[in-house]
Steps between C-alpha positions, in 0.01 A plus 500: 500500500362480146602863426855436642533173297370667180741801538795276561394264204475812280845625587647144442349501148555865399868538588618172304272581218635847474862390514424232241354744263785741550757218434329400174496868389860547568604174325301586196644857478862366517429237245346760257811721533727203389276384217679690222862542509683560149865359497735797518757534208781685656766445235467493125625164417330206323295278741375151452177413674189283476139591418275255687129433572571654841555840349234777439216360286441730202120410454591377159619157601860611542720624777715797573802590714583852603826679560551852638764739378579850598531723178575858435349750259697489174615130546500317172417128555528174312309215653582157341283190602569150360362162572501168324196383698239757451399779265610807703364849529681776698318804643637799677252649745531846683452530870143598445429165317470639146684330227798706361597251237443141392646249245371162403744365226849631433636613159671172446173311418505292822262507792757672711449871604701801459394846606664846479373810675587836659406576867302829537464495879739406781347196709476137570357307198399141464648275237236231445589162348193313368412218271275568215148351540528144639847435345633388837780519742867431511850645514575853350786742478437889577740771426434860583742745351552874552628607165764770481534750218776446252794762559 
């Protein structure tokens, strides 16, 4: 009787514990897949958005917001970032995470950012909007333009 009870009791504990563990693992795995999701830039027009304390922490007290954009080898880009709320920095990252180009302050003497670069490899790139240090959050305008040669 004791052996039968122990065997039934063991099955009653093992099966729910196993199912619970599998459920937690599956839930964690699906949450990790959705953790990082850059906003796709599908057309090259000016967008207005907001950098907030819910965005990616930079580790320097500020925050960043990422946009993904598909580019081709030979594309010439102009990336313009402006904000009246924070000192902006614009960064272009390759698909492997390496920085392709970055700009802190534009040539007009403001804390807005202006970046020109030529793409050397076809792929999906990340345009990162971030604030300098702890300068804050707020509204911004971002414009990514594919430059065309003068004819």
